[in-house]
C-alpha positions in Angstrom: 85.6 92.9 35.5 83.4 92.7 38.6 80.7 90.9 36.6 83.3 88.3 35.6 84.3 87.8 39.3 80.6 87.6 40.3 79.8 85.0 37.7 82.9 82.9 38.7 81.8 83.0 42.3 78.3 82.0 41.3 79.6 79.1 39.2 81.8 78.0 42.1 78.9 78.0 44.5 76.6 76.1 42.1 79.4 73.5 41.5 79.9 73.2 45.3 76.2 72.6 45.8 76.1 70.0 43.0 79.2 68.3 44.4 77.7 68.1 47.9 74.5 66.7 46.5 76.3 64.0 44.5 78.5 63.2 47.5 75.4 62.6 49.6 73.7 60.5 47.0 76.7 58.3 46.6 77.5 58.0 50.3 77.9 54.6 51.7 74.9 55.0 53.9 71.5 53.4 53.0 68.8 55.5 51.5 66.8 55.6 54.8 69.9 56.7 56.8 70.6 59.4 54.2 67.0 60.6 54.3 67.1 60.7 58.1 70.4 62.5 58.0 69.1 65.1 55.5 65.9 65.5 57.5 67.8 66.1 60.8 70.1 68.6 59.1 67.1 70.4 57.5 65.5 70.6 60.9 68.7 71.9 62.5 68.9 74.6 59.7 65.3 75.5 60.3 65.8 75.9 64.0 69.0 77.9 63.5 67.2 80.2 61.0 64.3 80.7 63.5 66.7 81.5 66.3 68.6 84.0 64.2 65.3 85.6 63.1 64.2 85.9 66.7 67.5 87.5 67.7 67.3 90.0 64.8 63.7 90.9 65.7 64.8 91.5 69.3 67.7 93.6 68.2 65.5 95.6 65.9 63.0 96.2 68.7 65.8 97.4 71.0 67.0 99.8 68.3 63.6 101.1 67.7 63.1 101.7 71.5 66.4 103.5 71.8 65.6 105.6 68.8 62.3 106.6 70.3 64.1 107.6 73.5 66.7 109.6 71.6 64.0 111.3 69.6 62.0 112.2 72.7 65.1 113.8 74.2 65.9 115.7 71.1 62.3 116.9 70.9 62.4 118.1 74.5 65.7 119.9 73.9 64.4 121.6 70.7 61.2 122.6 72.5 63.2 124.1 75.4 65.4 126.0 73.0 62.3 127.3 71.1 60.7 128.4 74.4 63.9 130.2 75.4 64.0 131.9 72.1 60.4 133.1 72.4 61.1 134.4 75.9 64.2 136.3 74.7 62.3 137.7 71.7 59.5 138.9 74.0 61.9 140.6 76.4 63.8 142.2 73.5 60.5 143.4 72.0 59.5 145.1 75.2 62.8 146.9 75.5 62.7 148.2 72.0 
């Protein structure tokens, strides 16, 4: 059932793309105007993609930095707990 839905969505998107292409080709604008329009839209799309990629990279860097800070705190907490355990063990060993 889900394969059937997926293929229907795929066919819809392909049809949508073909329809948009045919609409552009038969638009009342001249060939040069259409090419300029397509070129400007492609450039806008490229700029948008670069902007989003830059934002994602910055978010990833922030997440990595926060993860490093959290790991350092956890390492310190574990180290403190281990040291306290060692001290307790030494004291208990001396008493026994």
